[in-house]
C-alpha positions in Angstrom: 0.0 0.0 0.0 1.5 3.3 -1.0 1.4 6.5 1.1 -1.4 8.1 -1.0 -3.7 5.1 -0.5 -2.8 4.9 3.2 -3.8 8.6 3.8 -7.1 8.0 2.0 -7.9 4.8 3.8 -7.3 6.0 7.4 -9.8 8.8 7.6 -12.4 6.9 5.6 -12.0 3.8 7.7 -12.1 5.7 11.0 -15.3 7.5 9.9 -16.8 4.1 9.4 -15.6 2.9 12.8 -16.9 5.9 14.6 -20.4 5.9 12.9 -23.1 5.3 15.5 -24.4 1.8 15.4 -25.6 -1.0 17.7 -22.1 -2.1 18.8 -21.0 1.4 19.6 -24.2 2.1 21.4 -23.5 -1.2 23.4 -20.1 0.2 24.4 -21.7 3.3 25.7 -24.3 1.3 27.6 -21.8 -1.1 29.0 -19.4 1.6 30.2 -22.4 3.4 31.9 -23.5 0.2 33.6 -20.3 -1.7 34.3 -17.3 0.7 33.9 -14.8 1.8 31.3 -12.4 -1.2 31.5 -15.2 -3.8 31.3 -16.7 -2.1 28.3 -13.3 -2.0 26.5 -12.6 -5.7 27.3 -16.1 -6.7 26.1 -15.3 -5.0 22.8 -12.9 -7.9 22.1 -16.0 -9.9 21.2 -16.8 -7.4 18.4 -13.3 -7.5 17.1 -13.4 -11.3 16.9 -16.6 -11.1 14.9 -15.2 -8.4 12.5 -12.0 -10.4 12.1 -14.0 -13.4 10.9 -16.0 -11.2 8.6 -12.9 -9.7 7.1 -11.5 -13.2 6.6 -14.8 -14.2 4.8 -14.6 -11.1 2.6 -11.0 -11.8 1.8 -11.8 -15.4 0.8 -14.7 -14.2 -1.4 -17.2 -16.1 0.7 -19.3 -13.0 1.2 -20.5 -13.5 -2.3 -22.8 -16.2 -0.8 -24.6 -13.4 1.0 -25.1 -11.5 -2.2 -26.5 -14.5 -4.1 -28.4 -16.3 -1.3 -31.4 -14.3 -0.3 -32.7 -16.7 2.3 -29.3 -16.8 4.1 -29.0 -13.0 4.1 -32.5 -12.5 5.5 -32.1 -15.3 7.9 -29.1 -13.7 9.5 -30.7 -10.3 9.4 -33.8 -11.5 11.2 -31.8 -13.3 13.9 -29.6 -10.2 14.4 -32.6 -8.0 14.7 -34.3 -10.4 17.1 -31.2 -10.4 19.3 -31.1 -6.5 19.3 -34.7 -6.5 20.5 -33.8 -9.0 23.2 -31.0 -6.7 24.4 -33.4 -3.8 24.3 -35.8 -5.7 26.5 -33.1 -6.6 28.9 -32.0 -2.9 29.2 -35.6 -1.8 29.6 -36.2 -4.2 32.5 -32.7 -3.9 34.1 -32.4 -3.1 37.8 -29.7 -0.4 38.3 -29.0 -1.5 41.8 -28.3 -5.1 40.8 -26.0 -3.8 38.0 -23.9 -2.0 40.6 -23.4 -5.2 42.6 -22.5 -7.3 39.5 -20.2 -4.7 38.0 -16.9 -6.6 38.6 -18.2 -10.2 38.0 -16.0 -12.1 35.6 -18.9 -14.1 34.2 -20.6 -10.7 33.4 -17.5 -9.7 31.3 -17.7 -12.9 29.3 -21.4 -12.4 28.8 -20.9 -8.8 27.6 -18.1 -10.0 25.2 -20.6 -12.6 23.8 -23.2 -9.8 23.4 -20.7 -7.7 21.4 -19.9 -10.7 19.2 -23.5 -11.6 18.5 -24.6 -8.1 17.8 -21.7 -7.7 15.2 -22.2 -11.2 13.8 -26.0 -10.7 13.5 -25.6 -7.9 10.9 -25.0 -9.4 7.4 -24.6 -5.9 6.0 -21.2 -5.7 7.9 -19.7 -8.5 5.7 -21.0 -6.7 2.6 -19.4 -3.5 3.8 -16.1 -5.2 4.1 -16.6 -6.7 0.7 -17.4 -3.3 -0.8 -15.1 -1.0 1.2 -11.7 -2.8 1.7 -11.2 -3.8 -1.9 -11.3 -0.2 -3.0 -7.9 0.3 -1.4 -6.3 -2.9 -2.8 -3.9 -2.6 -5.8 -4.7 -5.5 -8.1 -1.1 -5.3 -9.5 0.3 -6.4 -6.2 -0.4 -9.5 -4.1 -3.9 -9.1 -2.8 -3.9 -11.3 0.3 -1.1 -9.3 2.2 -2.9 -6.0 1.3 -6.2 -7.3 2.5 -4.6 -8.6 5.7 -3.0 -5.2 6.4 -6.2 -3.3 5.7 -8.1 -5.6 7.9 -5.6 -5.2 10.7 -5.8 -1.4 10.4 -9.6 -1.6 10.5 -9.5 -3.6 13.7 -7.0 -1.2 15.4 -9.2 1.8 14.5 -12.3 -0.2 15.7 -10.5 -0.7 19.0 -10.0 3.1 19.3 -13.7 3.6 18.5 -14.6 1.1 21.3 -12.4 3.0 23.7 -13.9 6.4 22.6 -17.5 5.3 23.0 -16.7 3.6 26.3 -15.1 6.9 27.5 -18.3 8.7 26.5 -20.3 6.2 28.5 -18.1 6.6 31.5 -18.9 10.3 31.6 -22.6 9.6 31.1 -22.4 7.3 34.2 -21.5 10.3 36.2 -24.5 12.2 34.9 -26.8 9.3 35.7 -25.4 8.4 39.1 -28.8 7.9 40.8 -30.8 4.7 40.1 -33.6 6.7 38.5 -31.1 8.3 36.1 -29.6 4.9 35.3 -33.0 3.5 34.6 -33.8 6.4 32.3 -30.5 6.0 30.4 -31.0 2.2 30.1 -34.4 2.8 28.6 -33.1 5.4 26.2 -30.5 2.9 25.0 -33.2 0.2 24.8 -35.2 2.5 22.5 -32.2 3.2 20.3 -31.3 -0.5 20.1 -34.9 -1.2 19.1 -34.6 1.5 16.4 -31.3 -0.1 15.2 -33.1 -3.5 15.0 -35.9 -2.0 12.9 -33.4 -0.4 10.5 -31.6 -3.8 10.3 -34.9 -5.5 9.4 -35.4 -3.0 6.6 -31.9 -3.5 5.2 -31.5 -4.9 1.7 -28.6 -6.8 0.1 -28.0 -4.1 -2.6 
């Protein structure tokens, strides 16, 4: 990758990483409920899902999603259903119980699994990798190393986005210190997750 391509890729990629979405909203919510460190560590689940998607896109397997309508819509429906489930959990969450469970290791694993499933439940993400990353690949050079480098850079920038959104959530936790405030914030996040699920249900393959 030459310097010109690199300088074009970084800002475009980081804008994609920082775009509001279900996973970034989850980082804010987790930081508000469980703390900054827990939210950042839970983001590893998202990185694993995206790494798998990048590998699929690199191998050309994402074409299956473009040609198989039932597979695309099946993944989409499952992903939206999981977002609605998370929204319901947030809506019914007990802020006092969250404070007691903040440092539980099992809770961290569950949060990482949530991040993974939210990312994996969006088939549009694989198609984004299929459409976005190849734009910065020089076909005159070996493709696999370039794709690997671009994928690695994407994951590094995604980690920065996780940290940024978690930091935002950390400050929001100070604003919603009382249980009533936490409950209100949780329900706002539940509404936004439900909206994201609705948008996902309306997504098309094109």
